[in-house]
C-alpha positions in Angstrom: -99.9 118.4 -6.2 -103.3 119.9 -6.7 -106.0 118.6 -9.0 -109.1 120.2 -10.4 -112.5 119.2 -8.8 -113.6 115.8 -10.0 -110.1 114.3 -9.9 -109.2 115.0 -13.5 -106.8 117.6 -14.8 -108.2 117.5 -18.4 -104.7 116.6 -19.6 -106.0 113.8 -21.8 -105.1 110.1 -21.7 -101.4 109.0 -21.7 -101.9 107.8 -25.3 -102.7 111.4 -26.4 -99.8 113.1 -24.7 -96.5 113.5 -26.5 -93.4 111.9 -24.9 -91.9 114.0 -22.2 -88.4 115.4 -22.5 -86.4 117.7 -20.2 -87.2 121.4 -21.0 -83.6 122.3 -20.3 -81.3 119.6 -21.8 -83.7 117.6 -24.0 -83.2 114.3 -22.2 -86.2 112.0 -23.1 -88.2 110.4 -20.3 -88.5 106.7 -20.4 -92.0 106.1 -19.2 -93.6 108.3 -16.5 -90.8 110.2 -14.7 -91.7 110.1 -11.0 -88.5 111.8 -9.9 -88.5 114.7 -12.4 -89.5 118.2 -11.5 -92.6 119.8 -12.9 -92.8 123.6 -13.2 -95.7 125.7 -14.4 -94.4 128.8 -16.1 -96.8 131.2 -17.8 -99.5 128.5 -17.7 -97.3 125.9 -19.4 -96.1 122.8 -17.7 -92.3 122.2 -18.1 -90.5 119.1 -16.9 -86.9 118.9 -15.8 -84.8 115.8 -15.4 -83.0 114.9 -12.2 -79.7 116.3 -13.3 -81.0 119.7 -14.3 -83.2 119.9 -11.2 -80.2 119.2 -9.0 -78.0 121.8 -10.8 -80.7 124.5 -10.4 -82.2 123.6 -7.1 -81.8 127.1 -5.5 -83.3 128.8 -8.5 -86.3 126.4 -8.4 -86.8 126.9 -4.7 -86.6 130.7 -5.3 -89.4 130.3 -7.8 -87.3 131.8 -10.6 -88.5 131.0 -14.2 -86.2 128.7 -16.0 -85.2 131.5 -18.3 -83.2 133.0 -15.4 -81.2 129.8 -14.7 
């Protein structure tokens, strides 16, 4: 994972961020999801749960946008 210089990504504190949910199936994340997949599509971060990531692994590795899955 790459960070901006200075070690901050300007994403705000955890208290300011809305709760994460899977961009594909809507499953809510319980706390920080260390095993979820993060994808940046058109400058927007999208998170995918373990199940959706596994089902679409080849598309993710092929760098297809999630709209193509």
